[in-house]
C-alpha positions as CSV (number, residue, x, y, z in Angstrom):
1,M,-9.0,7.6,32.4
2,A,-9.6,6.3,28.9
3,N,-10.1,2.5,28.8
4,I,-9.3,0.8,25.6
5,A,-9.5,-2.8,24.2
6,V,-7.4,-4.6,21.7
7,L,-8.9,-7.2,19.3
8,G,-6.0,-9.6,18.4
9,Y,-2.7,-10.2,20.2
10,G,-0.6,-11.2,17.2
11,T,2.3,-9.2,15.8
12,V,0.6,-5.8,15.6
13,G,-1.6,-6.3,18.7
14,S,1.3,-7.2,20.9
15,G,3.1,-4.2,19.4
16,V,0.2,-1.9,20.4
17,Y,0.4,-3.3,24.0
18,E,4.1,-2.8,24.1
19,V,4.0,0.8,22.7
20,I,1.4,1.9,25.2
21,K,3.2,0.2,28.2
22,R,6.6,1.5,27.1
23,N,5.5,5.0,26.4
24,Q,2.7,5.2,28.9
25,A,3.6,8.7,30.1
26,I,4.0,10.1,26.6
27,V,0.8,8.5,25.3
28,S,-1.3,9.7,28.2
29,R,0.2,13.2,28.0
30,N,-0.6,13.5,24.4
31,A,-4.1,12.0,24.8
32,G,-4.9,14.4,27.6
33,E,-5.7,11.6,30.1
34,E,-4.4,8.3,31.1
35,V,-4.7,5.6,28.5
36,N,-5.4,2.2,30.0
37,I,-5.6,-1.2,28.2
38,K,-8.5,-2.9,30.0
39,R,-9.1,-5.9,27.7
40,V,-7.2,-7.8,25.0
41,L,-9.2,-10.4,22.9
42,D,-7.6,-13.5,21.5
43,L,-8.5,-17.1,21.2
44,R,-5.1,-18.2,22.5
45,D,-3.6,-18.2,26.0
46,F,-0.2,-16.5,26.7
47,P,1.2,-18.1,29.8
48,G,3.7,-15.9,31.5
49,D,2.9,-12.9,29.4
50,P,1.6,-9.8,31.4
51,V,-1.3,-9.6,28.9
52,E,-2.8,-12.6,30.8
53,E,-4.1,-10.1,33.4
54,V,-6.4,-8.4,30.8
55,L,-6.9,-11.3,28.3
56,T,-10.4,-12.5,27.3
57,H,-11.7,-15.0,24.9
58,D,-15.2,-13.5,24.7
59,F,-15.8,-10.5,22.4
60,N,-18.9,-9.6,24.5
61,D,-16.7,-8.8,27.4
62,I,-15.5,-5.8,25.3
63,L,-18.7,-5.0,23.5
64,N,-20.8,-4.8,26.7
65,D,-18.3,-2.9,28.8
66,E,-19.5,0.7,29.0
67,D,-16.1,1.8,30.4
68,I,-14.3,0.9,27.2
69,S,-14.5,3.9,24.8
70,V,-11.9,3.0,22.2
71,V,-11.3,-0.4,20.5
72,V,-8.2,-1.4,18.5
73,E,-8.8,-4.0,15.7
74,V,-5.6,-5.7,14.5
75,M,-7.0,-9.1,13.7
76,G,-6.7,-8.9,9.9
77,G,-9.1,-10.1,7.2
78,V,-12.7,-9.0,6.7
79,E,-14.4,-11.5,9.0
80,P,-14.9,-11.6,11.9
81,A,-13.2,-8.2,12.1
82,Y,-16.1,-6.5,10.2
83,T,-18.7,-7.9,12.6
84,F,-16.7,-7.0,15.6
85,V,-15.9,-3.5,14.4
86,K,-19.4,-2.7,13.2
87,G,-20.7,-3.9,16.6
88,C,-18.3,-1.7,18.5
89,L,-19.2,1.4,16.4
90,E,-22.9,0.8,16.8
91,A,-22.3,0.5,20.6
92,G,-20.7,4.0,20.6
93,K,-17.1,2.9,20.8
94,S,-14.5,4.6,18.5
95,V,-12.4,2.1,16.5
96,C,-8.8,2.2,15.3
97,T,-7.6,-0.4,12.9
98,S,-4.6,-1.4,10.8
99,N,-6.7,-3.8,8.7
100,K,-6.3,-2.8,5.0
101,A,-8.6,-5.6,3.8
102,L,-11.4,-4.4,6.1
103,V,-10.9,-0.7,5.2
104,A,-10.8,-1.4,1.5
105,A,-13.9,-3.6,1.6
106,K,-16.1,-1.8,4.2
107,G,-14.6,1.6,4.7
108,P,-17.6,3.8,3.5
109,E,-20.1,1.9,5.7
110,L,-17.9,2.0,8.8
111,I,-17.1,5.7,8.3
112,R,-20.8,6.4,7.9
113,I,-21.7,4.6,11.2
114,A,-19.0,6.5,13.0
115,R,-20.4,9.8,11.7
116,E,-23.9,8.9,12.7
117,K,-22.8,7.9,16.2
118,D,-20.6,11.0,16.5
119,I,-17.5,8.8,17.2
120,N,-14.5,7.9,15.1
121,F,-13.2,5.2,12.8
122,F,-9.5,5.7,12.3
123,F,-7.3,3.6,10.0
124,E,-3.9,5.4,9.7
125,A,-1.9,2.1,9.9
126,S,-3.9,0.5,7.1
127,V,-1.6,2.1,4.5
128,G,2.2,2.6,4.8
129,G,2.6,1.1,8.3
130,G,4.1,3.9,10.4
131,I,4.0,6.5,7.6
132,P,1.4,9.2,8.4
133,I,-0.2,9.4,5.0
134,I,-3.9,8.9,5.9
135,R,-3.9,11.8,8.3
136,A,-2.0,14.0,5.9
137,L,-4.6,13.5,3.2
138,N,-7.6,13.9,5.5
139,L,-6.3,16.9,7.5
140,C,-3.2,18.5,5.9
141,L,-3.6,18.4,2.1
142,T,-7.2,19.4,2.0
143,A,-6.6,22.8,0.2
144,D,-5.1,21.0,-2.9
145,D,-6.6,19.3,-5.9
146,I,-4.6,16.1,-5.7
147,E,-3.4,15.2,-9.2
148,E,-1.3,12.1,-8.4
149,I,-0.5,9.7,-5.7
150,S,2.1,7.0,-6.4
151,G,4.1,4.9,-4.0
152,I,5.9,1.8,-2.9
153,L,3.3,0.4,-0.6
154,N,4.4,-3.2,0.0
155,G,7.6,-3.9,1.9
156,T,7.8,-7.6,0.9
157,T,8.0,-7.0,-2.8
158,N,10.3,-4.0,-2.3
159,Y,12.7,-6.1,-0.3
160,M,12.6,-8.7,-3.1
161,M,13.2,-6.2,-5.9
162,T,16.1,-4.7,-3.9
163,K,17.8,-8.0,-3.5
164,M,17.3,-8.9,-7.1
165,A,18.9,-5.6,-8.1
166,D,21.7,-5.5,-5.6
167,E,22.5,-9.3,-5.3
168,G,21.5,-10.6,-8.7
169,W,19.0,-13.0,-7.2
170,E,16.3,-14.7,-9.2
171,F,12.7,-14.2,-8.1
172,E,12.4,-17.6,-6.3
173,E,15.5,-17.0,-4.2
174,A,14.3,-13.5,-3.2
175,L,10.9,-14.9,-2.2
176,K,12.3,-17.7,-0.2
177,T,14.6,-15.4,1.7
178,A,11.7,-13.0,2.4
179,Q,9.7,-15.9,3.8
180,D,12.6,-17.1,5.9
181,L,13.0,-13.6,7.4
182,G,9.3,-13.3,8.1
183,Y,8.7,-10.5,5.5
184,A,6.5,-12.8,3.4
185,E,3.8,-15.2,4.4
186,R,3.9,-18.9,3.6
187,N,1.2,-18.0,1.0
188,P,2.7,-14.8,-0.4
189,E,0.1,-14.2,-3.2
190,A,-1.3,-11.0,-1.7
191,D,2.1,-9.5,-1.8
192,I,3.7,-10.8,-5.0
193,D,0.5,-10.6,-7.1
194,G,0.0,-7.0,-6.1
195,W,-3.2,-7.2,-4.2
196,D,-1.9,-5.8,-0.9
197,A,-0.7,-2.7,-2.7
198,C,-3.9,-2.6,-4.7
199,R,-6.0,-2.3,-1.6
200,K,-3.8,0.4,-0.3
201,I,-3.9,2.6,-3.4
202,A,-7.7,2.1,-3.5
203,I,-7.9,3.4,0.1
204,L,-5.8,6.5,-0.7
205,T,-7.7,7.2,-3.9
206,S,-11.0,7.0,-2.0
207,L,-9.7,9.5,0.5
208,Y,-8.5,12.1,-1.9
209,T,-11.5,11.8,-4.2
210,G,-14.1,11.4,-1.5
211,K,-15.7,8.5,-3.5
212,N,-15.4,4.8,-3.0
213,T,-12.7,3.1,-5.1
214,D,-13.5,-0.6,-5.6
215,Y,-10.1,-2.2,-5.3
216,E,-11.3,-5.1,-7.5
217,K,-11.5,-2.6,-10.4
218,V,-8.0,-1.4,-10.0
219,Y,-5.7,-2.7,-12.8
220,T,-3.2,-4.9,-10.9
221,E,0.0,-6.7,-11.9
222,G,2.5,-8.3,-9.5
223,I,6.2,-9.0,-9.7
224,T,6.0,-12.8,-10.5
225,K,7.2,-12.3,-14.1
226,I,10.2,-10.1,-13.2
227,S,13.5,-12.0,-13.6
228,A,17.2,-11.4,-13.1
229,K,17.5,-10.8,-16.8
230,D,15.0,-7.9,-16.5
231,I,17.1,-6.5,-13.7
232,K,20.3,-6.6,-15.9
233,Y,18.6,-4.7,-18.7
234,A,17.3,-2.1,-16.2
235,K,20.9,-1.6,-14.9
236,E,22.2,-1.0,-18.4
237,L,19.5,1.6,-18.8
238,G,20.3,3.2,-15.5
239,L,16.9,2.4,-14.1
240,R,15.4,0.4,-11.2
241,I,12.3,-1.7,-11.3
242,K,9.8,-1.1,-8.4
243,L,6.3,-2.3,-7.8
244,I,4.4,1.0,-8.0
245,A,0.9,1.7,-6.9
246,E,-0.4,4.8,-8.6
247,S,-3.5,6.9,-8.9
248,Q,-3.5,9.9,-11.3
249,K,-5.8,12.2,-13.2
250,T,-5.5,12.0,-17.0
251,E,-7.3,13.7,-19.8
252,E,-9.5,10.6,-20.0
253,G,-10.3,10.5,-16.2
254,L,-8.8,9.1,-13.1
255,V,-6.6,6.0,-13.5
256,A,-5.5,3.7,-10.7
257,M,-3.1,0.8,-11.2
258,V,-0.4,-1.4,-9.6
259,A,2.4,-2.7,-11.7
260,P,6.2,-3.0,-11.9
261,I,7.6,0.2,-13.4
262,M,11.2,1.2,-14.4
263,L,12.2,4.4,-12.6
264,K,14.9,7.0,-13.4
265,K,17.4,8.1,-10.8
266,S,15.6,11.5,-10.7
267,H,12.4,9.8,-9.6
268,P,11.7,10.3,-5.8
269,L,11.0,6.6,-5.4
270,Y,14.2,5.4,-7.1
271,N,16.2,5.0,-3.9
272,V,13.5,3.6,-1.7
273,D,14.9,0.1,-0.9
274,D,14.6,-2.9,1.3
275,V,11.3,-3.1,3.3
276,L,10.8,0.7,3.4
277,N,7.7,2.3,1.9
278,A,7.2,5.7,0.4
279,V,4.3,7.7,-1.0
280,Y,4.7,10.6,-3.5
281,V,1.8,13.1,-3.6
282,R,1.4,15.9,-6.1
283,G,-1.1,18.7,-5.6
284,N,-2.1,21.5,-7.9
285,V,-1.1,24.1,-5.3
286,L,1.5,22.4,-3.1
287,G,3.3,20.6,-5.9
288,P,5.2,17.5,-4.9
289,A,5.4,16.0,-1.4
290,M,7.1,12.9,-0.2
291,F,6.2,10.6,2.7
292,F,8.9,8.0,3.6
293,G,9.5,5.5,6.4
294,S,8.8,2.0,7.8
295,G,5.9,0.6,5.9
296,A,5.5,-2.5,8.0
297,G,6.7,-4.2,11.1
298,K,5.5,-4.7,14.6
299,L,6.4,-1.5,16.2
300,P,6.2,1.0,13.3
301,T,2.6,-0.2,12.5
302,A,1.8,-0.3,16.2
303,S,3.0,3.3,16.5
304,A,0.5,4.4,13.9
305,V,-2.3,2.5,15.6
306,V,-1.5,4.1,18.9
307,S,-1.4,7.6,17.3
308,D,-5.0,6.9,16.2
309,V,-5.9,5.8,19.8
310,I,-4.5,9.1,21.0
311,A,-6.6,11.0,18.4
312,A,-9.7,9.0,19.3
313,V,-9.3,9.8,23.0
314,K,-8.7,13.5,22.4
315,N,-11.5,13.8,19.9
316,K,-14.7,12.5,21.5
317,S,-16.8,13.8,18.6
318,N,-16.5,12.7,15.0
319,V,-13.5,13.9,12.9
320,M,-15.1,14.0,9.4
321,V,-13.6,11.7,6.8
322,E,-14.7,12.3,3.2
323,W,-15.3,8.9,1.8
324,D,-18.9,8.3,0.5
325,D,-20.7,5.2,-0.7
326,E,-20.8,6.5,-4.3
327,D,-18.5,4.4,-6.5
328,L,-15.7,6.2,-8.3
329,E,-15.6,5.5,-12.0
330,L,-12.1,4.6,-13.0
331,S,-10.8,5.2,-16.5
332,S,-8.9,2.5,-18.5
333,V,-5.1,2.3,-18.0
334,G,-5.1,2.4,-21.8
335,S,-5.2,6.2,-21.7
336,V,-1.9,6.6,-19.7
337,K,1.0,7.7,-21.8
338,R,4.6,6.5,-21.1
339,S,7.5,4.5,-22.6
340,F,7.8,0.8,-22.5
341,F,10.7,-1.6,-22.2
342,V,10.4,-4.8,-24.3
343,R,12.5,-7.9,-24.4
344,V,12.4,-9.8,-27.7
345,S,14.0,-13.0,-28.9
346,G,16.2,-13.1,-32.0
347,S,18.8,-10.7,-33.4
348,E,18.5,-7.0,-33.5
349,A,19.5,-6.8,-37.2
350,E,16.6,-9.1,-38.1
351,K,13.9,-7.8,-35.8
352,L,14.5,-4.0,-35.7
353,P,12.8,-3.1,-39.0
354,G,9.6,-4.9,-38.0
355,I,9.8,-3.3,-34.5
356,R,10.0,0.2,-36.0
357,E,7.0,-0.5,-38.2
358,L,5.0,-1.3,-35.0
359,F,6.3,1.2,-32.5
360,G,8.2,3.9,-34.5
361,E,11.7,4.9,-33.5
362,V,13.0,2.9,-30.5
363,S,16.3,2.7,-28.7
364,T,17.9,-0.8,-28.3
365,V,19.8,-2.3,-25.4
366,T,21.7,-5.5,-24.6
367,A,22.5,-6.9,-21.2
368,P,25.8,-8.6,-20.1
369,G,25.5,-12.4,-20.2
370,V,22.1,-12.4,-21.9
371,T,22.1,-14.1,-25.3
372,G,19.6,-14.9,-28.0
373,E,17.6,-11.7,-27.4
374,F,17.8,-8.0,-27.0
375,G,15.7,-5.2,-25.5
376,F,14.3,-1.9,-26.7
377,V,12.5,1.1,-25.3
378,T,9.7,2.8,-27.1
379,G,8.9,6.5,-27.3
380,I,6.1,7.9,-25.3
381,M,2.7,6.4,-26.3
382,S,-0.5,5.4,-24.7
383,E,-0.9,1.9,-23.3
384,K,-3.6,1.3,-25.9
385,E,-1.3,2.2,-28.7
386,F,1.5,0.1,-27.3
387,N,-0.7,-3.0,-26.8
388,K,-1.7,-2.9,-30.5
389,G,1.9,-3.2,-31.5
390,Y,2.9,-5.6,-28.8
391,D,0.1,-8.1,-29.7
392,K,1.6,-8.2,-33.2
393,L,5.3,-8.4,-32.1
394,D,7.0,-11.7,-33.1
395,G,9.2,-13.2,-30.3
396,A,8.1,-10.9,-27.5
397,I,9.3,-12.1,-24.1
398,T,8.1,-9.5,-21.7
399,R,7.3,-5.8,-21.3
400,I,7.7,-3.4,-18.4
401,R,6.4,0.1,-18.2
402,V,8.9,3.0,-17.9
403,D,8.3,6.2,-16.0
404,N,10.4,8.7,-18.1
405,R,8.8,12.0,-17.1
406,E,11.3,14.8,-16.9
407,E,9.6,16.6,-14.0
408,L,7.6,15.2,-11.1
């Protein structure tokens, strides 16, 4: 019998408990032995909940129990999760976590400890919820030189952008509805400012390069400046605006960023709507591959965590993960070439000559019901070239990147 413990009995923790209890026979069969939840740690009590039978308020009850071989950490945040996880690993217990903040901040150290102790630190659910992207990068796509990873990695902002596009909502209405439905926290900054997606693309970049990607050095924009007017222009252009986290190799080096980007219908992420997530991977041998599914939620995330538990029970020895302490040097986003959509106040007849002097030939667009301004799309140019012109543009309202590649 494999005894496990769960740190945290919130949304994901209770989901892990439910998945193991509901699918006990399947989980145990796939693990090769019975999987038993011996302890659950939480500061709260849960009267009437079956978890009361195994509940503890003292972490030492788990740390000092030699019968517990695998620990699930689903508390969130860096502390006390880091202290607890590090302690468990040093005590010879494998750890499975869904905690993206912990993995992004402390991943290399925890992976190293697991390797030294010949146990495992698994974190499939830290990116993409139930989508099996971590295991794919670590075990399945290892023959390829990964050239690009891009994805919709935050369900909250994707839900908001979908409602703004389909229902014509303004940003504030979309955010309030997301909060009312429980998709967004009362303090939604990590989602709408792009930091949640930033941590996730940093984790994926670290895995496929083998070097540590500091998420604080990833260029990050959120969706707070996207308005219903931007959506109207996008519709006129036949495009959809999505918050995209991307990491790609350029002539100047590797670039990682998070930002709203306008996508064409031919883009594989174009139709990824609502709270769903998707990750697009391009390898030099495989070519394109797409991973799509539930990127958040109690049971999808718990499913990914339990799959890690099964892997940890089956693999008593360390499954190597290439993610070293050495920091990856990121190149500036200024080297990335693409088109840009710009909104500018004033009349097209007055402004267009000056715009062409700054950006060369552009295509203009107007949106129904939007007056006193117009939009234009530049040709393909580097961000550095575009910014030089944009800084000099009189009446600029906003700009959004456009992914106009013909082939992906």
